[in-house]
N, C-alpha and C positions, 0 to 999 in steps of 0.2 A: 149374557148372550151378546152376540154380534158377529160381524163378518171378520174372519181371520185375516190379519194383515201381514202375516209372515208365513206363507205356506212352506212346508218342508220339501226340499227339492230332491227328487231322484234324477239320475242322469237322463237328460232329455225328458224330464217329467216332473211331477210334484205330488206331495202329500197335501191334502187339504185337511188340516187339524180341526177338531170339532170345538175349538175354543178360540177366543181372541188372544192375541199376544198382549202381554202386560209388562211393560217396562217402567222401572222407576226413573226418577230424575237424578242427575249427578253422574259420577264415575261408575261404570259397571263393576259389579262384584264378581268374584270367582263363581263359576257355574258348577253346582253339585249335580250329580246324576243319581236317580232313584230308579229302582225296579220294583214295582208293586206286584205282589202275588196274593193268593187267597189267605195266606197265613200272616202276612206282614210286609216288610219292605226291606230290600237291600239298598245300602247307600254307599257311594263312593265319594270321598272328600276330594276337592280339586287340588289339594296341595301335596299329595303323595301318590305318584303315579305307579308305585310298586306295592301299595297296601291293598290287602284284600278288602272286600266289601264288609261293612258292619251291619248287624241285624237290628231292626227296630220294629216296634209293635204294629205301627200303622203309619200311613202317610200323614194324618193329622198329628200323631205323636211326634213325628220327625219335624213337621212345621213348627211345633211348639218349642222344640229345643234348638231350632236354628232360625230365629227370627231375622228378617231382613235379607235373606239369601235369594239368589237366583237358582233356579233348578230346572232340569229337563227330567220329565217323568216318562219312564218306559213301562209298559203294561204287559204282564205275563200272559201266556196263552190261556191260563185258567180263567182270566177275566175278559177275554175277547171271544167273539163268535163270528164265524163266516157263513154266508148263505151257501146253499148247494151250488148256486150259479153266481159266484162272487165277482165275476168279471164280465166285461163287454168290450166291443171294439173301441178304439180310442175316440172315434168320431161320434159314438152313441151319446145320447142325452144323459147328463148326470142326474137330473131330477127323476127321470124314469128309472134309472139304476137304483137310486135311493128308495124310491117308492116300492119297487119290486122286493128289494132286500127287507124293507120294513114290514111288508105284508108277510113275507116268508117267516121272519123272526116271530111275529105275533102268532102265526099259525103253528109254529113249532114250540114256542116257549110261553105263549099266553100273553095277556095284556100287559104284563110287566115290561115286555120288550118294546112297547110303544114309547117308553121313556128313555130307551138306550141312546146314548150319543153315537153317531155314525162318523167314521173317518174314511175318506176316500183317497184314492191314489190314481194317478194318470201318468202315462208316458206315450211314446210314439207307437207302442204295440198294443196297448190295452188300457182300460180303466177298471177300477174295482172298488169294493167297499167292505168294511168290517165294522162290527159293533163293539163298543167298549161296555160290555155287559156288567162288569163288576166295578166300575168307577162312576160314581155320581159327580159329574163335573160341576154342577151347581153347588153342592155341598163342599167339594174340594176347593172351589174358588172362594167361597166364604171363609173357609179355614185358612186359606193362604192369605187372604186380605187381612184377616184378624191379626196375623203375625208378620205382616209386611213381606211375605214371601212372593216372589215373582215367578210364576210358572211359565216357562218359555215355550214348552211343547209337550204334547202327550201323544206318544206313538207306540204301537205294538213292539214288543222286544224282538219278535221274529224278524222285523224289518231291519233292525240294527244288526242282527246276526247275518242276515242275507247280504248286506253291504259288506260285512267283514269277509264273508265267503268269497265274494267277487274280488276283493283286494287280494286274497290269499291264492286264488285259483284263477289265473289269467285266462285259462281256456273257457271259462264261463262267459267271458266277454266277447269271444269270437264264435262260439259254437251256435249253429242255427237253433239248437234246442238244448237246454240244460235243465238239471234238476237239483234243488237244494232242499235238504231236510233239516229243520231246526228242532232239536229235541229239548223238551222241558219236562223231565220226568215222564209221566204217562201221556203227556200232551205233545203233539207233533204238528208242526206247520210244514206243509209240503208245497214247495214253490216250483213252478215251471218258468223258465226263462226263454226268451227269443232274442238271440244276438245280444245277450247281456241284460236285456230289459225284463222286468217282472211282467209276466203274462198271465199268471193264474196263481191263486193261493187256495189251498184246501187244508182245513184243520181236521185232524184225526185224533182219536184216543186209542192208545195202545191197550191191550188186554192187561198187561202188567208193565211196570217201569223197568223193563229188562232188555238186554241185548237180543235175546231170542225173539221177543215180541216185535222188536224193531226190525230184525231180519225178515220176519214174515211180511211186514208192511213193505219193505224194500222189494222183496221178491214179487209180491202182487203188483206193485207199481211198475216194475220192470216188464212183466208180462203184458200189462195194459199198453205200455208204450212200444212194445214189440222191439226192445233193444235199441231204439233210436236215441240219438244225442250222446252226450258225454256221460261218464260215470256219475252217479249220484253223489253229491258232496253232503256230508253229514257233519254237524257240529252241535254243540250244546252241553247239557248237564242233566243230572238227576236219575240216571240209570243205576239202580241200587243192587243189582244182583252180582256184581263183581266179575261177570264173565268177560272174557277177552273180546275186543272188537275186531281182532284180526281176521276173523271169518266172515265179516260183513262184506257183501257185494257192493262196496261203495268206497269212496275216498273220505276217510274220517280225519277231521282236523282236531288234533289234540285228544284229550280224554273226555269221556261222556259220563263219568261216575261221580262228579263233584256235586255237592248239595247247593253250591252257589255257582254262578257263571265263572268259568276259568279266568285267570288274570288277564290272559291275552285278549279276552273279549270285553275287557273293561271299557265302558264308553269314555271317550275323550271329551273333555269340556269344550275343546276347540274344533272337534271334527264337524265337517259339513255333512248334512244328512242327505248325501247323494252318492 
């Protein structure tokens, strides 16, 4: 435990990761990228930018076979939770935001939620919070220390995908309001932007991991916002019905049917988290 010393920056804002940065002495080693989900972990090696991710049983199992490495850990939507009111104005008090979120999580999920690590974000438009419900950071840090692994950051995967969407669709950075939908199988993170800044995040569960269920969600969201803003930008993976995405009322980046994140969404060891 401790105060994070290296917050993860969003443009004109920051992520406050729920763990301290841990750096070893001497020359830095190449940084690996991991994506943890409920069934295991996808891993990208830093020395081959064109290789697909490899599958491993768990984060501790990966640590054991990669001693002495530096790593960035991304967390799948299955392992995160967002409160019904996950954001507040940028000038609002962070402690109050955390307290409200914690109380809501406990009310919805029971006392187990009292131990969940909270990650907060802030920019010029808003601040928000989400829970890392499926990652025990104390246990993870002990496993990492045992094998000399240095965990540089722990961040929801949807945030990485959100930044990728902004890089691909320049209109998101200029529009007064935008929508980004990150798909991870039947789990969806729906983000609203204000002039390119993250303003709101809502996590939703699709009835099935299918294009049809995603279309229903997009239609409902379009009705709620009364057609305002740019077209919804959709990206991700895990829709297994094989249906075409051509009929979606959205701008779809790449395919959505892979079992692992598409190669173009591979995290870069050198990318800034902003």
